[in-house]
ZADO-1210 file (C-alpha; in nm, 4 decimals, padded with zeros to 6 digits):
<atoms>
<atom x="00.1110" y="00.4020" z="01.6152" code="MET" pos="1"/>
<atom x="-00.0659" y="00.4827" z="01.2888" code="GLN" pos="2"/>
<atom x="00.1501" y="00.5655" z="00.9877" code="PHE" pos="3"/>
<atom x="00.0447" y="00.7939" z="00.7023" code="ASP" pos="4"/>
<atom x="00.1911" y="00.5424" z="00.4612" code="THR" pos="5"/>
<atom x="00.1454" y="00.1698" z="00.4277" code="LYS" pos="6"/>
<atom x="00.3807" y="-00.0916" z="00.2882" code="ILE" pos="7"/>
<atom x="00.2081" y="-00.3811" z="00.1158" code="ALA" pos="8"/>
<atom x="00.3507" y="-00.6936" z="-00.0412" code="VAL" pos="9"/>
<atom x="00.1223" y="-00.9081" z="-00.2546" code="VAL" pos="10"/>
<atom x="00.2367" y="-01.2651" z="-00.3167" code="ILE" pos="11"/>
<atom x="00.0701" y="-01.5323" z="-00.5253" code="ARG" pos="12"/>
<atom x="-00.0528" y="-01.8019" z="-00.2889" code="THR" pos="13"/>
<atom x="00.0266" y="-02.1021" z="-00.5117" code="ASP" pos="14"/>
<atom x="00.4048" y="-02.0704" z="-00.4690" code="LEU" pos="15"/>
<atom x="00.6262" y="-02.3036" z="-00.2677" code="GLU" pos="16"/>
<atom x="00.7094" y="-02.1739" z="00.0813" code="ALA" pos="17"/>
<atom x="01.0741" y="-02.1016" z="-00.0096" code="TRP" pos="18"/>
<atom x="00.9574" y="-01.9043" z="-00.3138" code="GLN" pos="19"/>
<atom x="00.7197" y="-01.6908" z="-00.1058" code="LYS" pos="20"/>
<atom x="00.9947" y="-01.6064" z="00.1412" code="LEU" pos="21"/>
<atom x="01.2397" y="-01.5292" z="-00.1393" code="ASN" pos="22"/>
<atom x="00.9906" y="-01.3049" z="-00.3189" code="VAL" pos="23"/>
<atom x="00.8935" y="-01.1190" z="00.0003" code="ALA" pos="24"/>
<atom x="01.2598" y="-01.0564" z="00.0835" code="SER" pos="25"/>
<atom x="01.3489" y="-00.9222" z="-00.2592" code="PHE" pos="26"/>
<atom x="01.0368" y="-00.7046" z="-00.2783" code="LEU" pos="27"/>
<atom x="01.0936" y="-00.5555" z="00.0685" code="ALA" pos="28"/>
<atom x="01.4432" y="-00.4597" z="-00.0418" code="SER" pos="29"/>
<atom x="01.2894" y="-00.2728" z="-00.3358" code="GLY" pos="30"/>
<atom x="01.0747" y="-00.0674" z="-00.1012" code="VAL" pos="31"/>
<atom x="01.3743" y="00.0045" z="00.1225" code="ALA" pos="32"/>
<atom x="01.5835" y="00.1149" z="-00.1762" code="ALA" pos="33"/>
<atom x="01.3111" y="00.3441" z="-00.3117" code="ALA" pos="34"/>
<atom x="01.2191" y="00.4948" z="00.0256" code="PHE" pos="35"/>
<atom x="01.5311" y="00.5247" z="00.2428" code="PRO" pos="36"/>
<atom x="01.3315" y="00.7424" z="00.4815" code="GLU" pos="37"/>
<atom x="01.1328" y="00.4336" z="00.5855" code="CYS" pos="38"/>
<atom x="01.4461" y="00.2816" z="00.7389" code="ILE" pos="39"/>
<atom x="01.4716" y="00.3189" z="01.1147" code="GLY" pos="40"/>
<atom x="01.7806" y="00.3535" z="01.3294" code="GLU" pos="41"/>
<atom x="02.0277" y="00.0659" z="01.3769" code="PRO" pos="42"/>
<atom x="01.9628" y="-00.1754" z="01.6623" code="TYR" pos="43"/>
<atom x="02.1855" y="-00.2710" z="01.9536" code="ALA" pos="44"/>
<atom x="02.1324" y="-00.5251" z="02.2278" code="ASP" pos="45"/>
<atom x="02.1949" y="-00.4745" z="02.5983" code="GLY" pos="46"/>
<atom x="02.5568" y="-00.5852" z="02.5533" code="SER" pos="47"/>
<atom x="02.6181" y="-00.3135" z="02.2968" code="GLY" pos="48"/>
<atom x="02.6325" y="-00.5504" z="01.9978" code="THR" pos="49"/>
<atom x="02.5287" y="-00.3501" z="01.6914" code="PRO" pos="50"/>
<atom x="02.2723" y="-00.4781" z="01.4379" code="TYR" pos="51"/>
<atom x="02.1428" y="-00.3498" z="01.1075" code="LEU" pos="52"/>
<atom x="01.8550" y="-00.1044" z="01.0818" code="ALA" pos="53"/>
<atom x="01.5162" y="-00.2324" z="00.9629" code="LEU" pos="54"/>
<atom x="01.2205" y="-00.0822" z="00.7847" code="ILE" pos="55"/>
<atom x="01.0551" y="00.1138" z="01.0643" code="GLY" pos="56"/>
<atom x="00.6898" y="00.0335" z="00.9953" code="GLN" pos="57"/>
<atom x="00.4862" y="-00.2839" z="00.9507" code="PRO" pos="58"/>
<atom x="00.4867" y="-00.4587" z="00.6145" code="ILE" pos="59"/>
<atom x="00.1475" y="-00.6097" z="00.5369" code="LEU" pos="60"/>
<atom x="00.1581" y="-00.9292" z="00.3302" code="ILE" pos="61"/>
<atom x="-00.1437" y="-01.0078" z="00.1116" code="TYR" pos="62"/>
<atom x="-00.2145" y="-01.3236" z="-00.0853" code="GLY" pos="63"/>
<atom x="-00.3286" y="-01.3240" z="-00.4461" code="ALA" pos="64"/>
<atom x="-00.4905" y="-01.6480" z="-00.5594" code="PRO" pos="65"/>
<atom x="-00.3841" y="-01.6257" z="-00.9234" code="ASP" pos="66"/>
<atom x="-00.2169" y="-01.4328" z="-01.2025" code="ARG" pos="67"/>
<atom x="-00.5329" y="-01.2283" z="-01.2675" code="THR" pos="68"/>
<atom x="-00.5400" y="-01.0956" z="-00.9107" code="ALA" pos="69"/>
<atom x="-00.1702" y="-01.0099" z="-00.9311" code="MET" pos="70"/>
<atom x="-00.2206" y="-00.8197" z="-01.2575" code="SER" pos="71"/>
<atom x="-00.5204" y="-00.6351" z="-01.1150" code="ARG" pos="72"/>
<atom x="-00.3162" y="-00.5161" z="-00.8147" code="ALA" pos="73"/>
<atom x="-00.0361" y="-00.4023" z="-01.0466" code="LEU" pos="74"/>
<atom x="-00.2744" y="-00.2098" z="-01.2727" code="GLU" pos="75"/>
<atom x="-00.4446" y="-00.0481" z="-00.9721" code="ARG" pos="76"/>
<atom x="-00.1062" y="00.0632" z="-00.8395" code="ALA" pos="77"/>
<atom x="00.0045" y="00.2096" z="-01.1709" code="LEU" pos="78"/>
<atom x="-00.3308" y="00.3846" z="-01.2208" code="ALA" pos="79"/>
<atom x="-00.2711" y="00.5587" z="-00.8862" code="ARG" pos="80"/>
<atom x="00.0853" y="00.6610" z="-00.9751" code="ASN" pos="81"/>
<atom x="00.2327" y="00.4107" z="-00.7306" code="VAL" pos="82"/>
<atom x="00.5539" y="00.2567" z="-00.8623" code="ARG" pos="83"/>
<atom x="00.5779" y="-00.1002" z="-00.7345" code="PRO" pos="84"/>
<atom x="00.8612" y="-00.3468" z="-00.7104" code="ALA" pos="85"/>
<atom x="00.7828" y="-00.6577" z="-00.9160" code="VAL" pos="86"/>
<atom x="00.8921" y="-01.0194" z="-00.9091" code="TYR" pos="87"/>
<atom x="00.8049" y="-01.2512" z="-01.1969" code="THR" pos="88"/>
<atom x="00.8093" y="-01.6276" z="-01.2218" code="GLU" pos="89"/>
<atom x="01.0905" y="-01.6048" z="-01.4780" code="ASP" pos="90"/>
<atom x="01.3145" y="-01.4520" z="-01.2107" code="MET" pos="91"/>
<atom x="01.3277" y="-01.7876" z="-01.0281" code="PHE" pos="92"/>
<atom x="01.5384" y="-01.9153" z="-01.3197" code="LYS" pos="93"/>
<atom x="01.8017" y="-01.6401" z="-01.3019" code="THR" pos="94"/>
<atom x="02.1062" y="-01.6130" z="-01.0807" code="THR" pos="95"/>
<atom x="02.1795" y="-01.2405" z="-01.0536" code="HIS" pos="96"/>
<atom x="02.0302" y="-00.8923" z="-01.0600" code="ASP" pos="97"/>
<atom x="02.1121" y="-00.8049" z="-01.4218" code="ALA" pos="98"/>
<atom x="01.9518" y="-01.1299" z="-01.5408" code="ALA" pos="99"/>
<atom x="01.6430" y="-01.0488" z="-01.3316" code="ASN" pos="100"/>
<atom x="01.6094" y="-00.7108" z="-01.5019" code="ARG" pos="101"/>
<atom x="01.6565" y="-00.8741" z="-01.8424" code="ASP" pos="102"/>
<atom x="01.3825" y="-01.1287" z="-01.7628" code="ALA" pos="103"/>
<atom x="01.1354" y="-00.8524" z="-01.6783" code="VAL" pos="104"/>
<atom x="01.2384" y="-00.6339" z="-01.9741" code="ARG" pos="105"/>
<atom x="01.1798" y="-00.9244" z="-02.2164" code="ALA" pos="106"/>
<atom x="00.8040" y="-00.9350" z="-02.1442" code="VAL" pos="107"/>
<atom x="00.5316" y="-00.6756" z="-02.2062" code="ALA" pos="108"/>
<atom x="00.3504" y="-00.5627" z="-01.8896" code="ARG" pos="109"/>
<atom x="00.0244" y="-00.7376" z="-01.9831" code="ALA" pos="110"/>
<atom x="00.2148" y="-01.0669" z="-02.0205" code="ASP" pos="111"/>
<atom x="00.4228" y="-01.0524" z="-01.7021" code="LEU" pos="112"/>
<atom x="00.3776" y="-01.3699" z="-01.5001" code="ASN" pos="113"/>
<atom x="00.3789" y="-01.1871" z="-01.1679" code="LEU" pos="114"/>
<atom x="00.4341" y="-01.3776" z="-00.8464" code="VAL" pos="115"/>
<atom x="00.4732" y="-01.0704" z="-00.6260" code="GLY" pos="116"/>
<atom x="00.4599" y="-00.6934" z="-00.6055" code="ILE" pos="117"/>
<atom x="00.5423" y="-00.4515" z="-00.3261" code="ALA" pos="118"/>
<atom x="00.4680" y="-00.0858" z="-00.2781" code="MET" pos="119"/>
<atom x="00.4646" y="00.1982" z="-00.0288" code="ARG" pos="120"/>
<atom x="00.2150" y="00.4804" z="-00.0547" code="ALA" pos="121"/>
<atom x="-00.0498" y="00.6682" z="00.1377" code="ASP" pos="122"/>
<atom x="-00.2381" y="00.4090" z="00.3401" code="ARG" pos="123"/>
<atom x="-00.5731" y="00.4913" z="00.1766" code="ARG" pos="124"/>
<atom x="-00.4213" y="00.4436" z="-00.1686" code="VAL" pos="125"/>
<atom x="-00.2744" y="00.1069" z="-00.0704" code="ILE" pos="126"/>
<atom x="-00.6142" y="00.0025" z="00.0655" code="ASP" pos="127"/>
<atom x="-00.7673" y="00.0687" z="-00.2777" code="LYS" pos="128"/>
<atom x="-00.4913" y="-00.1226" z="-00.4555" code="ILE" pos="129"/>
<atom x="-00.5266" y="-00.4359" z="-00.2397" code="VAL" pos="130"/>
<atom x="-00.9058" y="-00.4172" z="-00.2101" code="ASP" pos="131"/>
<atom x="-01.0487" y="-00.7683" z="-00.2264" code="GLY" pos="132"/>
<atom x="-00.7253" y="-00.9414" z="-00.1246" code="LEU" pos="133"/>
<atom x="-00.6864" y="-01.1122" z="00.2124" code="LYS" pos="134"/>
<atom x="-00.3810" y="-01.1212" z="00.4343" code="PHE" pos="135"/>
<atom x="-00.1546" y="-01.4090" z="00.3359" code="HIS" pos="136"/>
<atom x="-00.1921" y="-01.7036" z="00.5711" code="ASN" pos="137"/>
</atoms>
């Protein structure tokens, strides 16, 4: 099935494995919160046990080799009127949502030490934003 939209997460490749998983999880939640229509129906197994609904389309994970590549993806998104979710390195030092927002607010956009961004938009727009990045391995 081909979707009109694409969800992309870009994560800096030099992070520890636990950090990558943490960043991807938080960023996917940002997409889900901004686009509730991308959430599918709840699941149930053959025994009738109910499970939570998931995002109903693939999430493509790209790797960015450095801070420059992360900033370029962010600027491309903003130039195309795509509002991304962001995760900065400073957020690893916080312990709750309000502190995360404070950490981002304390730094000008050009100085953000991005470790991840996520966005959902028309698939052709996403392709232009992530142009030059490879799937994370």
